[in-house]
C-alpha positions, -999 to +999 in steps of 0.1 A: -156+299-600-175+280-573-209+291-562-238+282-538-275+288-546-297+302-519-334+307-518-361+290-539-387+316-548-389+332-582-374+366-586-401+393-580-378+423-580-381+448-608-361+480-614-375+512-626-349+539-630-333+545-596-359+524-577-365+487-570-400+473-565-411+439-551-441+428-572-455+403-547-490+417-550-490+436-517-483+473-516-449+483-501-450+497-466-413+507-463-387+525-484-351+518-479-327+544-494-292+533-501-272+560-518-291+572-549-311+539-551-345+534-533-360+500-525-398+498-521-402+467-498-422+452-470-414+454-433-419+418-422-394+400-444-367+426-434-373+427-396-376+389-394-340+385-406-321+417-394-317+431-359-308+465-372-339+466-395-361+456-366-349+485-345-351+510-373-386+500-383-397+502-346-383+537-343-399+548-375-433+533-365-432+554-333-432+586-354-466+575-368-457+585-404-477+572-433-448+554-449-417+542-432-385+555-448-350+543-437-318+558-450-285+537-452-254+557-459-227+533-450-239+498-458-209+477-471-211+472-508-237+499-514-270+494-533-258+464-552-251+444-521-284+455-504-303+443-534-289+408-527-296+411-490-332+420-497-336+391-521-322+368-493-348+382-468-376+374-493-362+339-501-356+347-537-330+327-556-295+341-556-260+328-559-231+331-535-198+335-553-163+346-545-171+379-561-199+388-537-194+367-506-172+393-489-197+421-495-226+400-482-206+388-452-198+423-442-233+436-449-248+407-429-226+416-400-235+453-403-273+445-403-270+419-375-284+390-395-276+364-369-292+331-360-314+349-335-334+361-364-338+328-382-320+296-388-295+296-417-293+334-417-270+353-440-240+355-416-240+317-412-244+311-450-217+334-460-192+323-433-197+287-443-192+293-480-161+314-473-144+288-451-154+256-468-153+267-505-136+300-512-105+297-489-098+262-502-094+274-538-066+296-552-087+315-577-116+321-553-093+332-525-076+357-548-110+370-561-123+374-525-091+393-515-095+416-544-130+426-533-117+433-498-101+465-512-135+482-516-146+476-480-113+471-463-122+484-428-152+459-426-131+431-440-103+437-416-127+438-386-139+403-396-104+390-404-115+382-440-084+399-455-060+381-432-077+347-439-075+353-477-038+363-475-030+333-454-048+310-478-029+323-508+005+322-489+000+286-480-009+276-516+020+296-531+045+280-507+033+245-515+044+226-546+012+225-568+024+193-585+016+175-552-021+182-557-043+171-585-074+190-573-081+218-571-048+236-568-033+227-602-057+247-623-037+278-631-037+285-668-042+248-677-070+224-685-095+212-659-086+180-640-104+152-623-098+144-586-072+119-598-052+145-615-059+135-652-069+161-678-106+164-685-121+169-720-158+177-720-160+162-685-144+129-696-111+118-681-084+115-708-058+098-686-032+124-696-012+141-668-008+179-667+026+195-672+046+203-641+041+238-628+071+261-622+077+281-590+065+313-607+030+301-616+014+326-592+032+357-603+006+370-627-023+362-605-011+382-574+000+411-597-037+420-600-038+430-563-034+465-551+000+475-538-010+474-500-026+440-503+003+427-525+029+439-500+011+422-471+009+390-491+046+391-499+054+397-462+034+367-451+050+346-478+085+356-466+074+347-430+064+312-443+099+306-457+094+310-494+128+312-511+141+347-516+147+343-553+110+334-558+100+365-538+124+387-559+109+372-591+074+382-580+085+417-571+102+421-605+071+409-623+049+433-603+072+463-609+075+456-647+037+455-649+030+489-633+062+509-640+061+517-678+097+531-677+111+496-671+098+484-704+108+513-726+143+499-735+129+464-744+125+459-782+100+430-779+066+445-775+051+411-764+070+414-731+053+447-722+025+443-697-002+469-695-016+477-661-049+459-655-056+462-618-058+499-618-077+502-651-054+530-663-017+537-661-008+548-626+001+584-620+037+595-614+030+598-577+017+563-576+046+550-596+071+567-572+053+551-542+054+517-559+090+520-568+100+529-533+080+501-518+096+476-543+130+488-533+122+483-496+108+448-503+136+435-525+159+410-508+194+423-503+212+392-515+234+396-546+222+382-579+185+376-570+175+402-595+193+411-627+216+441-630+195+453-660+163+454-638+181+473-610+195+499-635+159+502-649+146+509-613+174+535-608+167+552-641+130+553-633+137+566-598+157+595-612+129+604-636+102+602-609+125+621-584+123+594-558+137+600-524+175+603-521+176+573-497+158+551-524+183+562-551+213+556-528+200+522-519+196+512-555+231+524-563+245+502-536+225+472-548+239+477-583+274+482-569+272+447-553+268+431-588+284+456-611+303+428-628+270+415-642+261+448-659+265+458-695+277+489-712+242+498-722+231+496-686+257+522-675+248+547-702+222+565-681+212+599-694+216+629-671+181+639-660+192+669-639+190+703-654+219+715-632+244+691-648+259+697-683+272+663-692+251+640-714+255+610-692+253+607-654+290+601-648+288+609-611+262+581-606+285+556-622+314+569-601+293+562-569+283+527-581+320+519-589+330+531-554+304+508-539+316+479-559+353+484-549+342+488-512+323+455-514+352+438-532+375+447-503+350+435-477+346+402-495+383+397-496+390+405-533+426+398-544+451+427-544+485+431-561+502+426-527+488+391-522+495+376-556+524+377-580+522+386-617+519+350-627+488+344-606+472+377-613+455+370-646+445+335-638+430+340-603+392+333-603+387+359-575+399+386-599+374+378-626+347+402-614+370+432-609+386+425-643+352+425-659+344+458-642+376+473-653+368+464-689+333+477-685+345+511-671+370+514-699+343+509-724+321+535-706+349+560-706+353+556-743+315+562-747+314+594-726+347+608-738+333+626-769+311+647-746+327+682-748+312+692-715+328+663-696+355+679-674+389+664-672+388+659-634+357+637-637+372+617-665+404+612-646+388+603-613+366+576-629+396+561-648+419+563-618+394+546-594+399+512-611+429+496-595+460+490-617+459+452-610+424+450-624+436+458-659+457+431-676+461+454-705+456+491-708+444+490-744+408+500-734+420+529-713+443+541-741+414+541-765+393+561-741+421+586-735+427+590-772+390+597-779+390+622-751+420+640-765+405+640-799+372+656-786+390+681-764+418+696-786+421+727-765+437+708-735+470+722-724+501+701-728+504+697-690+468+684-689+475+660-717+505+645-699+486+643-667+458+624-685+482+600-702+499+591-669+467+571-662+479+544-685+509+522-682+528+520-715+543+487-704+507+472-704+499+482-740+497+454-766+519+455-797+490+468-818+482+496-793+519+505-792+521+507-829+490+530-830+503+552-801+537+556-817+521+573-846+494+592-826+501+630-829+476+637-801+498+622-775+526+642-758+561+637-770+572+621-737+545+595-739+554+587-776+590+581-766+580+558-738+557+539-761+585+535-786+609+523-759+586+496-746+574+486-780+610+479-789+615+459-758+584+438-767+596+432-802+631+422-790+615+398-765+593+383-791+623+378-814+642+362-786+613+338-780+612+330-817+649+322-817+643+298-787+615+281-805+635+278-837+664+263-818+641+238-801+626+228-834+660+223-850+671+201-821+639+181-821+638+173-858+659+140-856+638+128-827+605+136-844+615+120-877+628+089-858+597+086-838+573+092-866+590+065-888+568+062-918+546+091-908+556+117-933+529+142-922+548+150-890+579+161-908+559+182-933+541+199-904+574+207-888+587+222-920+557+244-924+559+256-887+595+265-892+588+285-923+560+304-906+584+312-877+611+324-901+587+347-919+575+361-885+611+367-874+619+385-907+589+408-902+599+416-866+634+423-876+621+449-902+599+465-876+628+467-851+650+483-877+623+509-884+618+517-848+656+521-843+657+546-872+628+565-856+645+565-823+677+577-838+659+605-856+642+616-824+676+615-806+691+638-831+661+662-828+664+662-790+702+668-793+695+699-814+672+712-787+701+708-763+720+736-780+755+724-778+752+697-751+739+667-770+753+640-747+741+656-715+707+665-730+701+630-742+711+617-707+687+641-690+659+632-714+665+595-708+663+600-670+632+622-675+614+595-695+622+569-669+644+547-692+661+520-672+683+507-701+712+525-718+706+548-748+725+522-768+691+504-772+683+530-799+717+528-817+721+513-851+746+487-837+719+467-822+702+466-855+725+437-862+698+415-848+686+413-884+718+395-892+708+359-894+744+345-891+749+362-857+715+355-842+728+332-815+750+360-800+721+384-802+699+360-784+723+359-755+722+397-753+684+397-754+683+371-727+706+392-705+684+423-710+653+401-703+668+390-670+674+426-659+639+437-669+616+407-665+587+429-654+589+451-685+594+422-709+563+402-700+543+394-732+511+404-715+527+438-707 
């Protein structure tokens, strides 16, 4: 820290308890009281340097009292600063530093220590040191700004606060790598004016490492909130990039909001508050959080979704204003696709709500995301066909959000206090085109049914209508077909579409097998002496045959199950089996004939007639191309 030495005389000041004495050999003729401290001094050194002291001493002399007593209640910096002022008046040695120059400058102004009362008076000395030394150095400017907090009205009147903030803003907006001295000194070794590293005052010739754009984050985080906010505003006005401003705000918030660091496992990343000396109170934290929310840039992606969720969680705990919470929810909604499942699992801090997690908050965030997706021109099922739907880059964010919400539904489903309308609303909010597969939604519904066994059959059917049986994978269909918690209608639909998927898969295998058979002569002729190609073809053909055999067995099993269910439903028809089965088929939405479940089509397992079966499957595939897609 830079300093300037003033005065040349030996220090003759001595302290005794709450009093200071000047031991110059002459008895004191004036007592100056500053707070609880008293200074026993002499009139002439004081009145020769200060216009205020001259007037007060003259007024006290008119009263013809034995000893002149002057009382200062509002001198900037208090007794400690007046001690330095008195030493300056006596010509005693003292040092001007960044830590005391603001106090002395304000006190000198208060006491009218101008050039009229002596050349090189305290106002001139402090002003020169402030402009030529302190404001040219990052560390000293920062230290001076910190001291402005204690005497802010006086510092504001003299524009000291503004000048310090401008100095810091200029240095933060300038690349420190362009300067060798004295800017590049943050957290690194001392350097010579040429920029090389110094060791014991000797130039080593080594160049310092390049500084990053966040080199000033930790320094400015020691400022109080009002001064920090003013500094950030000036930096923005000077054109510092928004992502750098957002990074500084994030650093500051993590330092003084303990709730943001509770979910982090690495204790080394936790920062203890240092500027306030002790953890801030809840009211101070709430004020800080609301100011951070107002100052954060609105652009998407400048701060992480995890940090925004941390702010939202802390805002709910601190009972921040509804406008602050709503604004944070909208910010999160803009980048919900960047969130994780852990971020969404926010506990319910309200005593009026019964659910374990705050489902309503997630619902609002999802609504904001979908609204922003429409504004930004997100793809819809009307604008793209099925072939383009899964591969479109514009659908990636909404597909990620759909997967995230399905995972969240599975996590909150075991909560017995979660009402069916809330669960349904959140699941139904995700557009159908956002889910390539409904496996995640099926898993969440199954968990909800398991945790809520008292649901009526009508409620179960209504809940299961949320998922599209045609968009279930083969594994999910197999599980659903044996799931006793699902309504009978849903099980029949699953069996129906599972059989279609299996038949389509078998048809595809037949096509591949025929292509392999036709390409064998070409491949062998092309390979010539390369025997590895023929061996590889044989192995692939064997694997395909095994797969076809397994699928034939599964189709046969499904047809038997379907036949058994048909017989049971016919019994329920009480004498009208054919009409009952037809009604059931229409009720379940089947578009194919009931012959799909007959044993006659089990002849697909007959390998000798597989070509004729293939034509039948192709024909069915042509009629139901939307239902036979492998991706469901």
